[in-house]
N, C-alpha and C positions, 0 to 999 in steps of 0.2 A: 593244837595249838592253843595258845590260851590270849585272848583277845580282850582289851580292857576298853571298855568303851567310855567317851567322854561327849555325852549330848548337851546343848545348851542352843539359845537363840544364836549365838558367835555371828552379835550385829554391835561391832564387828568380833571378830576372832583377835587376840592380841597375844602377847607376849609371856603373862599370864599362863594361857592356857597351853601354851609349848612349853613351858615350863612344869608344869603338874604332869604332861605326857612323857619329860623325858627324865622327871623325877620316878616316875611307875617304873618305865625302862630300865634306870638306872638298879634300882630297887629290886629288879628281877621279879616283879608281880605280873607282868606281862612279856609277852614275846611281841606283841605290835599294841596301837593302840588307835582306835578307831573315833574320827571325830565325825558324831551325827547330828547336825542341824536338825533342830525342831521344824517343822512346819507352822508350830504354833503351840506355844507351853500354855497348859491349861491353868496354869496358877499364874499366870501372869495376863495382864489385862493392858500391856501397853502394845501398841502396833510395832510392829517388827521389818525391816525392808524387806525386800522382793527375796524367796527362797533361792532363786535361781544366783542370786547375786550373794548372798550370804555364802553358798555352797562354791563359788567361786573363789569369794577370798578365803576359805578354808583348803582349798586346794592349793591355790597360791603359797599360802602360809604354810602348808606341810609339805611342798613338794622336794624343800633339800633335804627331807628325814625321810630314809628308808623305811624306817618301822612304823610310821605314822600315816594314815590312810583315812581319805574323806568316804563315808560312807551316808548316801540318800534315801536309806530307806523311809525313814519316818514321812517323808515327801511322798512315796509313794501309797502306805497307808491309809484305809479311810479314817477321817477326820472324826471324834478326838483318837490321836493315836497316844493311848498310854503306853508305860512302859512295860507294861506286863504284855500288852499287844505287841509291842516290838521285839520283847526277848522272845515270844514264844515262836515270832516269826522267823528270828536269825538262828532258836536253835533248830529248826524247821530246813532252813536251807544250811545250815554249817551243822549237822549232829555230830561232828565229832570234834568242836572247838568248844572249848570252857572259857564263858564268857564272865568277866565283873564288870561293875559302873562303877565310872567315877564321880562321886559328887563332891562338895564343900560341906563343910560344917553345918552352914545356913541350912543346905538343905536336908544334911541329915534330922535336924530338930525338925522338918515338916516331912519327914517319910510317914508320920501317920494319915497324912492326907492322901500318900498318892496309892492310887487304887490297887486293890487286891495287895498288898503290900507283902501280909506274910507267904503267900503263895509265889509272890515275886523274890523274896527272900530265899526261897527253897529251891531256886534255879539260878541266882546267880550270887556272886559278892559284892560286896558295898566295899569300895577304897574311898575312904574319907580321908580327905584333907583336910587337920586340924588347923584353926586359925585363931581362935584367941583362948581354945583350952578350957571353954567354961561349959561346954555340952557334956551331956550325959554318954557316957563313953560306954554303948552296950557293947556287949561280948560278943554279937552277931555281926559286927562290923569292922571290917579292916583297916586301923587308922595309922595314918603318916602325920609323921610329927614334924616340927620343925621346918616347916615349908613356909616362904613368907615372900610375897611380890606385890608390889603396891597398885599393880595394872587393874581395871575393871573396863567393861565396857561402857559404864555410864561415866565415866572421867574422860574415856577415847571421843565418846560422843561430847563431849564440850569441850574438846580440840586439845585433848592432850596424846598428841600423835606419834609421842616419843613413843609411845608402848607398841607401835606396830612396826612389823615390818614393812619394807620399802615397798616389797611387789601390795601389798594390802592396801599402802596408801594411794598408789598408782589406782588402783582398782575405786576406791573413794572417791578420789578427784574424776577420772572417768566417769562417774556414774550420780556426780554432785550430791554425794552423800552426807547428812549429818549437819550440813552447814546453815541451814537454818537454826536448828539446836546450839550450835555454837556461836551464833548469834546473839540467840536470845539469850546466852549465860553468861556475855561477856558486855553487854549493855540493857541500857532500861526498856521499859515496855514501847514508850514512844519513838525510842531509836530503833527497835527490834522493827516496829510497824513502817518506820521508814524505810527499813532497808527491805524489807519485802515489797514494797511499793517499788524501789529502785530497781528490784531483781524482777519484776513484772515488766517494766519497761525494758530494761536492757535485752531480755531475751527476746522479747517483740523485735526491738532492732535490731538484733544479730541474728534472726530471719532474714529481715529483708537486707542485708548484707554480708550473709552468707558466712558467719562467724561461728562456730561451735557454741550452741546453743547454754550448754551444761558451764563451759567455760565464763561464761556471760553470767550464769546466775552465781557461781561460785564467786567470782570478782564482787558481784552487786552485794551477796549478803555479806561480804568480808570486808567492805572497803570502809566500815565505818568501824571495825570491828576495835578497834584501839581510841573511838572519840570521845568514851569519857572514863579513861584511863587515870588514877590519882593524879595529879598534878605534880608532886613532888617527886613521884615515880616515872613520869612523862621526860621530866625535865632531866632525870636521871639517866634514864634511856637516851634521851637526845645528845647528851653530852658524849657519851661512851659511843653511841654508834653514828651517829650525823652531826658530830660538831662543826662540821665549815656551813651547817643549816639552821645554827642556832640564833642565825640575824632574824629570820624570819619569824611571824607572829606566829604565838602559841598555837591558834586555831587551826595553823598550815600542819602542825606536825603529827598529828594521825594519820596521815596518809603514808608518811614517810614509815612512821612506827607499825603501821598495819601490814607494809611491806617486809619489814623486819620478822612479825609476828607469825606471817606464813611460811618465811624460810625456817623458822625455829619448828615448825611445823613437818617439816620436810617436805613443802610444796614449793617444787623449782620451776614451774611452766611459767616462761619466760611472758607470756599475753598477759597471765592474771595477774604475776607481780607487778609487771607496768602497768597495769590498770588501776591499782591500786594504790601503787607509788605517784600516780598522776594524776589522781581523780580530783585534788583540790583546786592544785590550778589550773589543769586543763592543757598543760604543756607534753602532753604526750604524742609521740607519731603515727604510733600503732591503730589500727580500726579499733580494736577492745577498748584503748584507752579514751579512744572518744566517745564511744560507745556508753561508758561507765559515766564521763563527764556528763554529758546528753543527759542519761537516766538520773543523775544525782542532782541536777540543778533543775530538771523538769520532768517531774513526777507526779501526780496526784494530791499527794499530801504537802504539796506547796502550795500556799495560800495564793495564788494568783493564775490566771488560766494560763495552759502551758500547750493549747491545742496546735497555735502555730508552730512552736518550736520541734515537736514531737513530728507534726508532719511532714515540716521542711528534713527532720533527721532521717525520714525512712529515704531519701531521694539524696541529699547532700549533708554530710555531719559536719563537713568546716563550715558549712553557711549557717548548719542549725548553733553553734557555738559562736560565731561570732553575733546571731541575734540574741541568746541568753545575754552574753557578757552587754550587750547595747540597750537592753529591757533592765537588765540590772542596774547600769549607771543610771538610767531615767528614774527606777523607783527610787531608789536612793538618793537621787537631786529631788524628787517629791518630798521625801521624809524629811531633807535638811531643809527645805524652805518656811 
C-alpha cells in the first residue's frame, strides 16, 4: 500500500488541507492520506493548541473520507520528533508500506533545514504542491501543479471560519479556541484589552450562575468585534441586515453587527448570539445576556469603582443591572452639572 503523509500543526485543519489530500488521491499518487499533527514544529516558534484538541479536529474533518486517516505517531515519539525519526518509526511499524510526504512549495524551499534531509529523501518521496511557481523544481521532488486554495490556518485564526468543516467549528467553539486572536485582529489594542477584561469578569460570573464558562468567554471576547468597523461599512451593513433598527444611535449598532459576524462565521449557538446581540442595551432575558452586559459595564478597565456591581451580580444579575444603570445616570448627571 502507498501512503502519503500530510504533516503539520493543523491549528486548525481546514478545507485547504482536505483539498490537498483529495488531489493526491485523485491523481493516484497514494492509496491513502494520513494526517499527522505535529507535537511541535521545530521550525516554528508560535505556541500551538493542545495536541489532543488538534487531533480531535483532524479526526472530525477526515471522518467523511474513507481514504483519509488521523495518525498520532509524532505525539508518541520523544521530542523533538524530526521527520527523519518519524519516517524510520513508520517504516519499522509498516514495513510493507511505501510512504511519501506531502509538503507545500514554501516547505520545499526549507528542505535544506530539515534534519538528515539526504537520508530522508532516500527513504520517502516528497509530493510538493506548487503555489507561486517560483521555486527551484528539483528532480528528486514530485511536483503537483495547478493547485489553488485560499485557506490558511492563519486566516482561520483571524476569523475566516468559512474555510472550516462544520464539525471543526463545533470543536473550536466547545474549546473556546482562537477567539482572543480573532478579537485582536479586528479591534485596536485598547479595545482588545477591554474585551479581555470583560471575558475575565464574564467567566467569573458564569461560575456563580452555573453557565458554560467557554460560552461566556467566547461571547465576551466577541461582543465588541464590530465596534471599530469602518463607519460607512457599518451603515451599509445595517441598511442591508437591520433596516428596522437604523433609528437607533450609531454606537448601539455594533452589538447587532457582532451578532451577524458570528453567524457569518458559522456560529449558531443561541446563547452566544443572544448575548452579543443584547449586550449594548441590556435588554436580553437569557442569563448569559445579563452576564455579558454586567461584565461589559463593570470590569476593571472602567474608570470607576465596580466592586459593588460585581459582588451584587454574583447573587442577583437583575439587581446588578439596575444598579449599573442607576450609577450611570448619576455619573452622567454629575458630568452635565
